[in-house]
N, C-alpha and C positions, 0 to 999 in steps of 0.2 A: 503493499499499500503505499503510495505516494504520499508526501506532506499536505496536501491541498486535500485530499480524501480523509488523511487522520483528523484534519482540523474540522472539516466538514462532520465527521463523526462525534467530535466533541460538543460540536453548537447543538447538538440534536439530542444528546444523553439527558440532558434536564427535562426533555417533552419524554420520555421513556416514563410508561405506568410502572408502577411498584413491581409487577410480575414479570414487564420486562427488564427491569434494572436487576431483578433475582436472575435470571435467565442469562441477561447477558454478562453479571460477576460469575455465575457457574461456569457459561463457556470459557472466558478469562483463567479461571483456577483451574478448570479441568486441561485446557492446554499446554499450561504452567508444569502440572504434573505429568502429562502425556511427555512433554519435553525431557522432564527429569529422569522418566522410567526409560527412555530410548537412551539418553547419553550413559545411564548406569549399565544398562545392556551392552551398548558399542564399546563401552571403556573395559567392561568385563571380557569379551569376545577379541578385542585388539591385545589385553595383557596375554591371556592365553595360546592365542597366536597360532591354533591348530585346528585341521578337518575333525570334528566330531564321528568320523565315520574312519577313516583310515590313519586318523592322527598325524598328516603329515603337516609339515611346517611349511610346504609351499604353497602357500594361499595368496591370494590378491582380491581386493575389492571387485564389487561385480555389481553396482549399482544399490538403487534403494527398494524396501518395497514394505508398505502398511509402516513407512517412520523410521525401520530399521536399516541397518547397513547390511547389505549380502556379500558374499566373500564364495569365491570359485578355487575347490583344491585341483591343481593340475597335477595329481598324481591319480586320484578315482575319477575327476571330471565332473564331480558334483556340487551343486551350489546348494549354501546354506547362510543361517544367520544365528544369532548368539541365542536363538531358543531351541534350535533343531536338536533333536533329542534328548529335550528336559521336559517336565511334566508341567511347563507354561507352553509348550508349543499349541499354538492354534487357538490358544485363549485369546480372546477380544477385551477392550476397555481397559487398555494400559495405565489410561488417565487415574483408574480408581485402584491401580497395584499398590501404591502407598500407602492408600488408606486400608487396606487388605494388611498390610505391613504392619501397620500402626494398631491395628485391632489384633491382630496376635500376638503384639508386645504388650498388650495391655490385657490379653487374655480373656475377650470379649467371647458371650454365648453366641451361638450361630444368629438368633433374633437381633443382637444389637448390632454384630457386624453385618448383619443386611441392611438396618439402619443407616449404619455410618458409612457404608459403600453402596446406598442407594439402589438398592439391588433386590432381587426376590431372595427368600429364605433358601431356596433349593439353589440358588447361584450360589450364595454365601458357602454353603455346605461345601458345594464341588469344588470351589475356589480354595477353601481352607484346606482341603486335604489333595489338592494340586501343588500348594505351597508347602506344605509338610511332608510329601513323598519323597522329595531329595533329600532331606535331612534324617531318615530312618538309618541309614548306615554313616553319618559323620558323627563318628564316635572316636575314641582314642584307638590308635591300632596297637599299642603297647603300653600297661600299666608298669609304673614304675616303682621300687622300692617296696616298701611294706603296703599291701592292697587288701581290702576287705571285699568278701564276696557273700551272698545272702539270698534267699529266695523269699519273694512276697507274693501273694496270691488276690486273683482278681475273681467275681463271680463270672462266671462265663454269663456272656450278653450277644443273644441272636438279634439285636436290634434292626429291625429294618428287612429281616428276611421275611419272605412271602411262605416257607414251609418250616416248621419246626420237627425235630426229630423228637421232642417230648411235648407235656403239656404246657401252655404258656404261663407266665408269673405274673401277677398283677401289677404293674408298678414296678418291676425289677426283681421285686420280693426277695426270699432269703434261700438259702441252699436247703435243701430237705434235712440233707446229713450235717451233724456238727463237725467242726474241724476240716482237715485237708481231705476232700473228695474228687471223684471225676468231674463234680460242678465247678471245680476251681480250678482257675487256668494260671500256671505258676510263671512268676516271671523273674529271671534272674538278673541282679544288678551286681556289678563289682566297680569297686572305686579305690583308686588310691589317694595317698595323703596331699597329692598335688592339686587335687580335683580332676582327675582323669578319670572320666565314667564309661562304662561298656553296659550295656544292658540290651535283652533280648525276651520275646516272649518264646517258652520253651513248648515245643508240642509234648513232652512228657517229662515226667522225672525220673531221668536215668543219666547214668555218668556220661552216657552217648551224646545227650542233647548239651550237657554242660561243656562237653572237649568241642563240639562244634563251634561255642559262643566264645570260649577262653582258651581254646588249647593254642592259639597263635597269637595270642594276647600275655599271657603270664607264662613265666619260666623258670628254670633254676635258680634267677637272680632275686626273684620277688620271695616274698614271705607272705603266704596268703592265710588270712583271718578267717574263720570259718566256724558255723555253730553244730559242725559235727552232723549234720544230714547227710543222707548216704550217698546221693548224687555227688555232692562234691567231695565229699570224701573218698568217693570211690574215683574219682576224678585226679585228684592230688597224689594219692596212692598210686595209682597208673603211670601219671605224669612224672612223677618222683619229685614235685613241687615240694619246697618246705613249707610249712604250715602251721598254725597256732590253732588249735581247737580250743573255743572259748565254752567254758562251764556256764551252764544256765543258773540265773540267781540274780538277786539285787546287789548292784556296788561292785559288779565284777569289774569294769574299768577304773574303778578307783585304787583297787588292791594291785592292777596291775594298767597303769596309765599308757605304756608303749602300745600292748598287744590287745585291741579290742576290735569290737564290731559297732561302737557307737556311731559311727559317721553314716554306717549303713544303714541303720535302724534310722535315725532322722532322715536320712533320703528318703525311705520307704515311708518315713510320716508325713513329709513335706508333699510328695507325690500323691497318697492317697487325700490328702486334705484340697490339693490343689484340682485333682481330677472329678472331685466330688461336686465341684460348681457345674458339671457338663451335664448332670441328672443322668449317669450311665452312657457309658462307652460300649460301643459294639465290639467286641472281640477281635475281629477282623481290622479293625481301624486302631485296636490298641498300640502297633508299633509306632505309628505315626504320632501319637500324645507322648509315646518315651521321647523320641527325638522332639517335642514340642517343649516337654520337659528339661531336656538337657541344655537346650538354649538357654531358658531362664537361670539353670547353674552356673552358667559363666560367668554369669555378672560383672561384664563388660560394658563401659559404655557404647561400645560397637555397633550392640547388638540394637540396633536401630531398623525403622522401615524400611530404609536403604539396604540395609544388610541382609533384613527378610528376602528381599527380593532377589540378592546377589545369592542367597543361600539357595532360593527356589528355583533359579535359573541354571543350577548345575545338572549334568546329565545322573540318570540315577543307576546308581552301583547296584548291581545284581548278584 
């Protein structure tokens, strides 16, 4: 727009109705957020500098589409942009993505997220899990020094399923059997004293399942503090990992302030208190919420709406 046209626009702004002024402001704000998101994604792609398919560095710019810079790989001949192969691919309304990142930072419910992003509840739910999918595997590659590991349990939820293999429970309900049973889903969490976290939903309570999660993340250089559960005990014995078994009882950590599982128990408490806000999480989505909680545990100023967009724009690690 040239300067004369801009001055003409300013001259008629005062004649806008309140609804027109609100729509005009929304258009300006949305455009600004759109440009911010495009800058974030383009900067991420330029910093990465490789093809998402063949990982070649021999790439070059190849025009723009939908606001994003496209690139072409000279090895495989395919073109791509910053969202190719990521959970955000083909997702529209980029101008609302920073608001979505803000909603994730604040831990808003789906309904409040929909209001914040001015979209349907079903869309807000879909966006939430698109954003969370990429951070499922964003956890520590290796635990350092003294580490703690323990399982916690969530009541199995088939929320949203059209067919159930059991009788439905009213408003979530409670397990029919007390204590640990097949109605409970085990979640393994391991954490070192530096704050590194590894967690996963286990298919069963066996040492094989524990080994799949911790096998490449703990070694003989660690000292693993556990509570003596069969699965963890079988894993450390098979892998010959130094461990300390914590006896049950009160004030155990006071008698031994170095070797304890208080950090992991505290994490379990924070996780369950936080997840209760969502009024029941379907078991199939539980890994997404574990990743969401790990982002909170970082407690870094960098965990901003921009950081959420950057995290969601990473390819999913299978």
